[in-house]
C-alpha positions in Angstrom: -0.2 3.7 -24.5 -3.9 4.4 -24.0 -5.3 7.3 -22.1 -6.8 5.1 -19.4 -3.4 3.7 -18.5 -1.7 7.1 -18.6 -4.3 8.5 -16.3 -4.1 5.6 -13.9 -0.3 6.0 -13.6 -0.4 9.8 -13.2 -3.2 9.5 -10.6 -1.2 7.0 -8.6 2.0 9.1 -8.7 0.0 12.1 -7.5 -0.9 10.1 -4.4 2.7 9.3 -3.3 3.2 11.3 -0.1 6.1 13.8 0.1 9.3 12.1 1.3 8.2 8.7 0.0 8.8 6.9 -3.3 7.5 4.1 -5.5 9.6 2.0 -7.9 8.6 1.9 -11.6 7.7 -1.8 -11.2 5.6 -1.2 -8.1 3.6 1.5 -10.0 3.1 -0.9 -12.9 2.0 -3.7 -10.5 -0.5 -1.5 -8.6 -1.9 0.0 -11.8 -1.9 -3.4 -13.5 -4.0 -4.9 -10.8 -7.0 -2.9 -12.2 -6.0 -2.6 -15.9 -4.1 -5.9 -16.4 -1.4 -4.4 -18.5 1.9 -2.5 -18.5 5.3 -2.9 -16.8 8.1 -0.8 -15.5 9.2 0.4 -18.9 5.7 1.5 -19.8 5.5 3.4 -16.6 8.8 5.0 -17.5 7.4 6.0 -20.9 4.3 7.5 -19.3 6.4 9.5 -16.8 8.8 10.7 -19.6 6.0 11.8 -21.8 3.3 13.0 -19.3 4.9 13.2 -15.9 5.8 16.8 -15.7 2.6 17.8 -13.9 2.9 15.2 -11.1 5.7 14.6 -8.5 7.8 12.6 -11.0 10.8 12.7 -8.6 9.0 10.2 -6.3 9.3 7.4 -8.9 12.6 5.7 -8.8 14.2 2.3 -9.8 13.9 -0.6 -7.4 17.5 0.0 -6.3 16.7 3.7 -5.5 18.3 5.2 -8.6 16.8 8.6 -9.5 15.1 9.3 -12.9 17.8 9.2 -15.6 18.8 12.6 -16.8 17.0 14.3 -14.0 19.1 13.1 -11.0 20.0 16.6 -9.8 16.5 18.0 -9.8 15.0 14.8 -8.3 17.6 14.8 -5.5 16.9 18.4 -4.7 13.1 17.7 -4.4 13.6 14.5 -2.4 16.0 16.2 0.0 13.6 19.1 0.5 10.9 16.5 1.4 13.1 14.7 3.9 13.2 11.5 1.9 15.6 8.9 3.4 18.7 8.5 1.2 21.6 6.0 0.9 24.7 6.8 3.1 26.4 8.4 0.1 23.4 10.5 -0.7 23.1 9.5 -4.3 20.1 7.1 -4.1 16.9 6.7 -2.2 16.9 4.3 0.7 14.0 2.3 -0.8 13.6 0.1 2.3 12.7 3.1 4.4 11.1 5.4 1.8 8.9 2.9 -0.2 5.2 3.6 -0.3 2.4 1.5 -1.4 -1.3 2.5 -1.4 -3.6 0.6 0.8 -5.7 -1.9 -1.1 -9.2 -1.1 -1.8 -11.8 -3.9 -1.6 -15.1 -3.9 -3.5 -18.0 -4.7 -1.2 
């Protein structure tokens, strides 16, 4: 993991609005557009090693599962932010909560 990739992931996660989420794969896709590397597992590794200072609870699996080992804390944060959850309250309703940054175009 190089510093540029770590910074790109953390910078993107900081931009996710309260009550919204991004999947690990979506983070990898958005960051990869500019850096041409990485995947969901690498994003997970970045978040596990360096994500404590950013809203880590806003990064979930594509199915809405919360960060492994941190489900209770993540759920508490997401509920406080008003994030849409599944009917049983154990996952994020990704269809309603997914966020993606607007594309930037070079001029």
